C-alpha positions in Angstrom: 126.1 99.9 64.0 125.8 101.7 60.7 127.7 105.0 60.5 124.6 107.0 60.2 122.9 105.5 63.2 124.1 106.9 66.5 122.6 105.8 69.8 122.0 109.4 71.0 119.5 109.9 68.2 116.3 108.5 69.7 113.2 107.9 67.7 110.0 107.4 69.7 107.4 105.4 67.7 103.8 106.4 68.6 100.5 104.7 67.7 96.9 105.8 68.0 95.2 104.6 71.2 98.4 104.5 73.3 98.2 105.7 76.9 99.7 109.2 77.3 101.7 108.4 80.4 103.8 105.6 78.8 104.1 107.7 75.6 105.4 110.7 77.5 108.2 108.8 79.4 110.8 108.7 76.6 109.8 112.2 75.5 110.6 113.5 78.9 113.8 111.5 79.4 115.3 111.9 76.0 113.6 115.1 74.7 114.4 117.7 77.3 117.8 119.5 77.4 119.2 119.1 80.9 122.9 119.7 80.2 122.9 122.3 83.0 122.3 119.4 85.4 125.1 117.3 84.0 122.8 115.1 81.8 124.1 114.5 78.3 121.7 115.6 75.5 119.9 113.2 73.2 118.3 114.2 69.9 114.7 113.2 69.8 112.6 112.2 66.8 108.9 111.7 67.5 107.5 109.4 64.8 103.9 108.4 63.9 103.6 104.7 63.3 100.4 105.2 61.3 98.5 107.9 59.4 96.3 110.5 60.9 96.2 112.3 64.3 97.0 109.9 67.1 94.3 109.5 69.8 95.5 109.0 73.4 94.2 109.0 76.9 91.3 111.4 77.8 90.2 112.1 74.3 93.4 114.0 73.4 95.0 113.8 70.0 98.6 114.2 69.0 100.4 115.0 65.7 103.9 113.6 65.4 106.4 115.8 63.4 108.0 112.7 61.7 106.9 109.5 60.1 108.3 106.1 59.7 111.1 107.4 57.4 112.8 109.1 60.4 113.5 105.7 61.9 116.3 105.3 59.3 118.3 108.0 61.1 117.9 106.7 64.7 120.4 104.6 66.6 117.8 104.0 69.4 114.1 103.3 68.7 111.6 103.3 71.5 108.1 101.9 71.3 106.4 103.1 74.5 103.0 101.4 74.1 100.6 99.5 71.9 96.9 100.0 72.0 95.6 96.4 72.2 97.2 93.0 72.7 94.5 91.6 70.4 95.5 93.7 67.4 98.5 93.4 65.1 100.5 96.6 64.5 100.6 98.1 61.0 102.9 96.0 58.6 104.8 99.2 57.5 105.8 99.9 61.1 106.9 96.3 61.7 109.0 96.4 58.5 110.6 99.7 59.6 111.5 98.3 63.0 113.0 95.1 61.5 115.1 97.3 59.1 116.3 99.5 61.9 117.3 96.5 64.0 119.0 94.9 61.0 121.1 98.0 60.5 122.2 98.0 64.1 119.7 100.2 66.0 118.9 99.5 69.6 115.2 98.7 69.9 113.3 99.4 73.2 109.7 98.3 74.1 108.1 99.9 77.1 105.1 98.1 78.7 102.8 96.8 75.9 105.3 98.1 73.3 106.7 94.6 73.7 103.8 93.3 71.6 105.0 95.4 68.7 108.6 94.1 69.1 107.2 90.5 69.3 105.0 91.0 66.2 108.1 92.2 64.3 110.0 89.0 65.3 112.6 90.9 67.3 111.9 89.0 70.5 112.1 85.5 69.1 114.4 83.4 71.3 115.0 86.3 73.6 114.1 87.0 77.2 111.5 89.8 77.5 109.1 91.3 79.9 106.0 93.5 79.9 103.2 94.5 82.3 102.5 91.5 84.5 98.8 91.7 83.5 99.7 91.1 79.8 102.6 88.7 80.3 100.5 85.5 79.9 98.9 86.8 76.7 102.3 87.7 75.3 103.7 84.3 76.1 100.6 82.6 74.6 100.6 84.7 71.4 104.3 84.5 70.8 105.6 81.2 72.2 109.1 81.8 70.8 109.5 84.7 73.3 110.9 83.9 76.8 108.5 86.0 78.8 109.6 86.8 82.4 106.8 88.8 84.2 108.9 89.2 87.4 111.4 91.8 86.1 111.1 95.6 85.9 113.1 95.5 82.7 115.3 93.2 80.7 118.4 94.3 78.8 119.2 91.8 76.1 121.8 93.9 74.4 120.3 95.4 71.3 116.7 94.7 72.3 115.3 95.9 75.7 111.9 95.6 77.3 110.2 96.9 80.5 107.3 96.2 82.7 104.3 98.6 82.9 104.0 102.3 83.6 106.8 103.5 86.0 109.1 100.7 85.0 109.5 102.5 81.7 111.3 105.2 83.7 113.5 102.6 85.2 114.5 101.3 81.7 115.1 104.7 80.3 117.4 105.6 83.3 119.2 102.3 82.6 119.8 103.4 79.0 121.2 106.7 80.2 123.4 104.8 82.7 124.6 102.5 79.9 125.4 105.3 77.5 126.9 107.9 79.9 127.5 106.3 83.3 126.0 106.2 86.7 126.6 109.8 87.5 124.6 111.1 84.5 121.8 108.7 85.3 121.8 109.8 89.0 121.6 113.5 87.9 118.7 112.7 85.6 116.9 110.8 88.4 117.3 113.8 90.7 115.7 116.0 88.1 112.8 113.6 87.6 112.5 113.1 91.4 112.6 109.3 91.1 115.0 106.6 92.5 118.2 106.2 90.3 117.8 102.5 90.6 115.0 100.5 92.1 115.6 97.1 93.6 113.3 94.1 93.3 110.9 93.4 90.5 107.2 93.6 89.6 106.4 90.2 91.2 105.2 91.9 94.3 102.5 93.7 92.3 101.2 90.7 90.3 97.6 89.7 90.7 95.9 86.6 89.3 97.7 86.8 86.0 95.8 84.9 83.3 95.1 85.6 79.7 92.0 87.5 78.8 90.9 84.6 76.6 90.8 82.0 79.4 87.1 82.3 79.7 86.7 80.5 76.3 89.0 77.6 77.1 87.9 74.3 78.6 90.5 74.6 81.3 88.8 77.8 82.6 86.7 75.7 85.1 89.8 73.9 86.5 91.7 77.2 86.9 88.8 78.8 88.6 88.4 75.9 91.0 92.1 76.0 91.8 92.0 79.7 92.6 88.9 79.2 94.9 90.4 76.3 96.8 94.1 77.2 97.3 94.0 76.2 101.0 93.0 72.6 100.1 95.3 69.7 99.5 95.7 69.2 95.8 98.5 69.0 93.3 98.9 69.2 89.5 97.9 65.5 89.1 94.6 66.4 90.8 94.0 69.3 88.4 94.8 67.1 85.4 92.3 64.5 86.7 89.7 67.2 87.1 90.2 68.3 83.5 90.0 64.6 82.4 93.5 64.7 80.9 96.7 62.9 81.4 99.4 64.8 83.3 101.5 65.3 80.1 98.5 66.5 78.0 97.4 68.8 80.9 100.9 70.3 81.2 101.1 71.0 77.5 97.6 72.6 77.3 98.2 74.6 80.5 101.5 75.9 79.3 100.0 77.0 75.9 97.2 78.8 77.8 99.2 80.6 80.5 102.8 80.6 79.3 104.0 78.8 82.5 104.1 75.2 83.9 101.1 74.2 86.1 103.3 73.7 89.2 105.0 77.0 88.8 101.6 78.7 88.3 100.1 77.0 91.3 103.0 78.0 93.6 102.7 81.6 92.3 99.0 81.7 93.1 99.6 80.5 96.6 102.2 83.2 97.1 99.8 85.8 95.6 97.2 84.7 98.1 99.7 85.1 100.9 100.4 88.6 99.7 96.8 89.5 100.0 96.4 88.0 103.5 99.6 89.8 104.7 98.2 93.1 103.3 94.7 92.9 104.6 94.7 90.7 107.8 96.5 90.4 111.1 96.9 86.6 110.7 100.2 85.2 111.8 102.6 83.9 109.2 101.8 80.4 110.4 98.1 81.0 109.7 98.8 82.6 106.4 100.9 79.6 105.3 98.0 77.2 106.3 95.4 79.3 104.5 97.4 79.4 101.3 98.1 75.7 101.1 101.7 75.5 102.3 102.6 72.7 104.6 104.6 74.9 106.9 105.7 78.5 107.4 109.2 77.5 106.3 107.8 76.5 102.9 105.9 79.8 102.6 109.0 81.9 103.5 111.1 80.0 101.1 108.8 80.4 98.1 107.9 84.0 99.1 111.5 85.1 99.2 112.4 83.3 96.0 109.5 85.0 94.1 109.5 88.5 95.7 113.0 88.8 97.1 111.8 89.7 100.6 110.4 87.8 103.7 106.7 87.8 104.5 107.4 90.0 107.5 109.1 92.7 105.5 106.4 92.5 102.8 103.7 93.0 105.4 105.5 96.0 106.9 105.7 97.7 103.5 102.5 96.8 101.7 99.8 96.0 104.3 96.8 98.3 104.2 96.7 100.5 107.3 93.6 100.8 109.4 92.5 104.4 110.1 93.3 105.6 113.6 90.5 105.3 116.0 88.9 108.5 117.3 89.5 109.5 120.9 86.8 110.3 123.4 86.8 113.9 122.4 86.5 113.1 118.7 90.2 113.7 118.0 92.2 111.1 116.2 93.6 108.5 118.5 97.2 107.7 118.9 96.9 104.1 117.7 97.0 100.8 119.5 100.4 99.5 120.5 101.0 95.9 119.6 98.2 95.6 117.1 99.5 92.7 115.1 99.8 89.0 115.6 103.3 89.0 114.3 104.5 92.2 115.8 105.1 93.7 112.4 102.1 95.9 111.9 101.7 98.7 114.4 100.0 102.0 113.9 100.5 105.2 115.9 102.8 108.1 116.2 106.2 106.3 116.2 109.2 107.4 114.2 109.2 106.8 110.4 111.9 105.2 108.2 112.0 105.1 104.4 110.6 101.9 103.0 113.0 99.7 101.0 111.7 99.2 97.4 108.4 100.1 96.0 107.7 102.4 93.1 108.2 106.0 92.4 104.7 106.6 93.6 102.7 104.2 95.6 99.2 105.0 96.9 97.6 101.7 96.3 98.6 99.8 99.4 97.1 101.7 102.2 100.0 103.9 103.1 98.2 107.1 102.3 94.9 106.0 103.7 96.3 106.0 107.2 97.8 109.5 106.8 101.4 108.2 106.4 103.7 109.9 104.0 104.4 107.9 100.8 107.6 105.9 101.1 107.6 105.6 104.9 106.6 102.9 107.3 106.5 102.8 111.0 109.6 101.6 112.9 108.7 98.2 114.2 109.4 97.1 117.8 111.1 93.9 118.8 114.5 92.3 118.0 115.9 93.0 114.5 118.8 92.0 112.4 119.5 95.6 111.4 117.9 95.2 107.9 114.2 95.6 108.9 113.6 91.9 109.5 112.6 90.5 112.9 114.9 87.9 114.4 113.2 84.6 115.0 112.2 83.7 118.5 113.7 80.6 120.2 110.4 78.7 119.8 110.4 79.7 116.1 113.9 78.3 115.6 112.8 75.0 117.2 109.8 74.8 115.0 111.4 75.9 111.7 114.4 73.5 111.6 115.5 72.7 108.1 115.3 74.4 104.7 112.1 74.7 102.7 111.4 72.0 100.2 111.0 73.5 96.7 108.3 71.0 95.9 106.3 71.9 99.0 103.3 73.7 97.7 100.3 71.9 99.1 98.8 71.3 102.5 96.2 69.1 104.1 92.9 70.7 105.1 92.9 72.0 108.6 89.8 71.3 110.6 90.5 74.1 113.1 88.3 77.1 113.0 89.7 80.5 112.1 88.9 81.9 115.5 91.0 79.2 117.2 94.2 79.9 115.2 97.0 81.1 117.4 97.8 84.7 117.0 95.1 85.4 114.5 93.3 88.8 114.7 90.8 89.9 112.0 89.2 92.9 113.6 90.6 96.0 115.1 92.3 95.5 118.4 90.4 96.9 121.3 92.4 99.1 123.7 92.9 97.6 127.1 90.7 99.1 129.8 92.2 99.5 133.3 93.5 102.0 135.9 95.3 105.0 134.5 99.1 104.8 134.7 101.0 106.8 137.2 101.6 110.3 136.0 98.7 110.1 133.6 96.4 113.2 133.7 93.4 110.9 134.6 95.4 109.6 137.6 95.9 113.2 138.9 92.3 114.0 138.5 91.2 110.8 140.3 93.5 111.8 143.2 91.9 115.3 143.4 88.4 113.7 143.5 89.5 111.4 146.4 90.8 114.4 148.4 87.6 116.3 147.9 85.4 113.4 149.0 87.5 113.0 152.1 
């Protein structure tokens, strides 16, 4: 690194139209003096990447105290966001980034800031990530970039990129950890009230990730059909035939469109469908596997764990939408229905809580808050456990699951059974069992009084 470029001098490059949350992350991490908490101090230079006031979220405008010339003094340059994947950044900003990198500066792109780094050519031949929603577009527009949408952030030495929104905090904490050690990063995380290090990746949040331009491509109809028929028996050859292409031509066209191979994309879509079913239904894992096109629950578990790092049971426990508690006879909230879940992994009620493993710094999009549960907690699940939150298989499961999942197992024959006949499947709320009150219950005591009066 050039003698005048020190990593503790951080330049944040802002553009008009960038979201304020992503823009504020490096400002908060590197621009606030927290030496009293044991966090080493950085020197912050906020730079405008273009002329004029910079518009941001909510109609606000910002004026940066420095321009592109300040990048020449920074050993770390952060690009927190870019306004549109369809637009090219200003040439002057790209030239300044290339010059800074050539002189030894560390370049960081948060979320869509990766598009600015890619436009400058700094990601060519490198692994990189961005928000999962924009990853296919990044891969299509810059094919030299090795886009990995599964990671929260990627450190490739002098060039670093992160996924969207809160993942920018993860990467900034990683930078502090790299510069000053784990203790300094932990102290900063405590001040920011976020995890010092999150496990897992952004794969568990991915939806149907396809480029925005797919609607104009001839393959759009094939992709749409595949998404609508994931439970049916078909493979990549069938998709190629539906597109009237050879397998080789289809692979090449599909990869150029989505940034991934057709087989990899198809497996990912089946896993995504399994995520949605685990979040929103009480279907058993066997039923989920069938409805997502996997030949067996073993195949589902294998691909699910490889992509998300957790089993379907653990995922359901953490991310499934909770149903609101039923009201009691007097209008008061009920205590929940024990055993409401085909797999035994989704109960509601007043049981003890334990912290969930993984997840973001804030998570209110998966139903935890809707049921009145504190963010970051999940009910303790009944049944045998291996001590890490996963249920142990039953003897009949072991007999049925013998063998390891086949990596190529991604399709399944159509099942003629009706949904209502699937074993263990429950779509609607579970009705409480009606019977005689238990001994010691207040209703039992009242019934005894009534019998004595009638006698």
